[in-house]
Every structure is written in C-alpha cells, then in structure tokens.
N, C-alpha and C positions, 0 to 999 in steps of 0.2 A: 298302881304306878307301873310304868313301863320298865321292863328289864332290858338293859343295854348289853349287847353282845358284839364284840369287836373281832373281826378276822383280819389279821395283818400279816405282813411279810414283804419281802422284796418283790420287785416286778417279776412276773412269771412264776410266782409261787403257787398260784391256783386260788387266789382269794375270791375272785368272782364265782368260780365254779362251786366252791364250798359254800359260799353265802347263798347262792341260788338253791343248792340242795337243802341247806338248813331251812330256808324260807319255805320250801315246799313241804316241810314237816311242821309248820306253825300255822295256827288258825288266824292270828292277828299280828301283823308285822308291818314295818316300814323300813326300807333300806335307805340309809343316808350315806352319800359319798360326794366327792369333790365335783362331780359332774352335775349335781343338782342346780348349781348356779346357772347352768346352761338350759336345763330342762324345766325348772319350776317357776321361774320369774314371770310375772304377768306384765312386766314392763318391757320396753324395747330391748330386743335381744342384742347383746354385744358379741356373743359367740354363737355360731350356728353349728359348728362341728368340733369334734375333739382336736382336730388338726389346728383349728383356729386358736384353741387354748394352748396347744403345744407351741405354736409359733409365738404366741404372746409371752408365755413363760420364758422362752429362750431370748426374748428381747429385754428382759428385766435384769436389774442388778440383783445380787444374792439377797440382800435384806429386803428390797422391795418385792421380790418374788416370794419370800417367806411370808411377808405381810399379806400379799394377795391370796396365797394358799390358805393362810389362817382365816382370812375373810370368807373364802369360799366354803371351807370346812365348817366354820361357825354358823354360816347361813344354813347349811344343810342340817346340822345338829339342832339348831333352834327350830327349824321347820318340822323336823321329826318329833321333837318334844311337844309341839303344839297339837299333835294328833292324839288319839285315844288308843293307839296300837298297843298290844300287849308286849311286843318286843320291838326294840329299835336295833337294827343290824347295821353296824358301822363298818363300812368297806375301807380297809387300809388305815383309816383314821389318821391322826397326826403323826403316829410313829413312823410310817413309811416316808411321809413327806418331809418331816423335820430332820430325820436322819439323812435323807438325800440332800436337804438344804445345807446342813452342817458340812457335808462332804463337798459341797459346791462353793463353800466359802462364806456362808451366812454367819453373822455374829452369834456366838454361843449364848451370850447373855440375853440377846433378843429372843432366841429360840426358847430358852428357859422361861422367860416371862410369858411368851405366847402359850406355852404348855399349861400355864396356870389358869387360863380362861376356859379350858375344856374339862367337862366332867369326866371322872374316871369310870370306865365301863365296869359293869358287874362281872363280866367274863371277858378275858382277852385271849384269843387263840393266835399264837404266833406260828405261822407256817415256815418251818426251817428247811432251807434248801440251798445248795451251792449255786453260785451265779452261773457256772458252766452248765449245770443241769437245767436251770431255769431258762437259759438262752435257747436250748434245744426245743423248748415248748413254744417259742414265739414264732409266729408266721411273718410278722413285720415289726420293726423297731421304730419308736418315736425318738426325736432328738432329745427330749427331756430325759428319758430313761437311759439314754446313752451318753449322758454328761454334756448334752447340748452341742454335740459335734454337728457339723454341717451335713455330713453323710453318714447317718447311723447304720451300723452293721453289728454283726455278732461280736466282734472283738471289742468295739467300743462299749457295747452293752455289758459284757463281762467285766471290763475294767471299771465302769461306772458303778455297777451293782456291787462289786466286791468292795469298792471304796465306801459306798453307802452302808453296806452291811456292817462294816467295822465300826460305824458310828452308833449302832444300836446299843452299845455298852452304856450310852448316856441314860437309857431307860432302866427302870427297876424291873428286871426280868423275873424277880421272885413273884411278881403279880401276874405274870403271863403263863399260859399253859402252852408248852411247846408241842407241836404236832409235826411229825415227819412228813413233809410235803411230797416225798417220793412214793408214798403209799397211794393206793387207788382212791379215787373220790369216794367210793362206797365205804371203804374202811375208815377214811377220815370223817365221813358223815356219822358213822356209827360211834366213833370216839367222841365226837362233838356232842351228839345227842345224849350220850350217857352222862355228860356233864351238865348240859342244858336242862334235860328232863330226866333226872336220875330215878 
C-alpha cells in the first residue's frame, strides 16, 4: 500500500523545492497537486496555463471556489491512489487551500465537510515561515495568493498570507511535523528523510 507524505505551508514556504528533493530520494513515487487537473486530463483542456486557473479562481464566489479546489484536489488524489507507486507525495494538499478559502470568506461548515472527503496523510510536514520572509522568495505574485487583488504585489501577498496563516488553527497541528522553512533545502531534506526513512 502506498505511503502518503504531505508537504504543506503557506505560499512561498518552499513546498515544491522540498517535495522535489524528497522525490529524488525515493524509488517509486507520484506527486499529487492541484495542477493535475490541468496536466492529466485526457479530455478537452479547460485550462492551459496556471494563469488561466488563477484568473478562474478569482472569478468565483468563496464557496464555489472552495468546491472547485476540492474537486481539483480530489481528482489529483484519486488519480495518484490508482497508481502502484510506493509513495504519494501531496503538494500543499487541502490545508493550504482551505485555510486560504476560510480567510477569503468561505463558509466554515462547508470547509469542514469538504475536509472529510480527503484521506489523512501518513506524514504531514508543515513548513513554518513568516509571510514577510516568504514574500522575499517570490519572483512574481499571483492574484489568488495575494487575496485576489487586481494588481498583486509584495504588500498584498504579505497581507493575504498572514490572514490565511491565522486560519491554520482550524487544523489539528498535533498531527503535523513542523519544519523551519528558513533552513536550507539540504537541511530540510535531511530532517524529512530521517522521518520518512528512519
């Protein structure tokens, strides 16, 4: 049976970097993330770029956006579970997206119900970082990660991510392994691998 490993945190925490490093140390894995709905479908493509999805997200109401994100995530997880990979690596998973959606006005009852449809990962790494530090790592900002402002910039990113980070209290953090995202990728990888493959 596949072992599920989640790497989550706010935008700019370094999730992609750590996931790619972890993947490089595993023999059999599949990465599941929100973008799979764009990359894996054999049907007519609705979205061709990440900017297409960003624009679409910004056009939706809070609850409809939460439902779309849940759909995209569930599609990704279901596809990953159909494989025979030894490890399923979950990028961000619902933690990042649902905390963001609550901060943007989604109904908390809806979010709680949506959380129930997702399997709990075997290991959850939460990359802890302040929004100000995360912002300095970003070369460009999307509207969604900046609270859907028309002109995303560093100030709107910090404001939106700080607001979203406060909503992480809705999750059971006792099930998460906190990693200091200000450490070097090499150190973070070593800490993660010691837990994944003790």
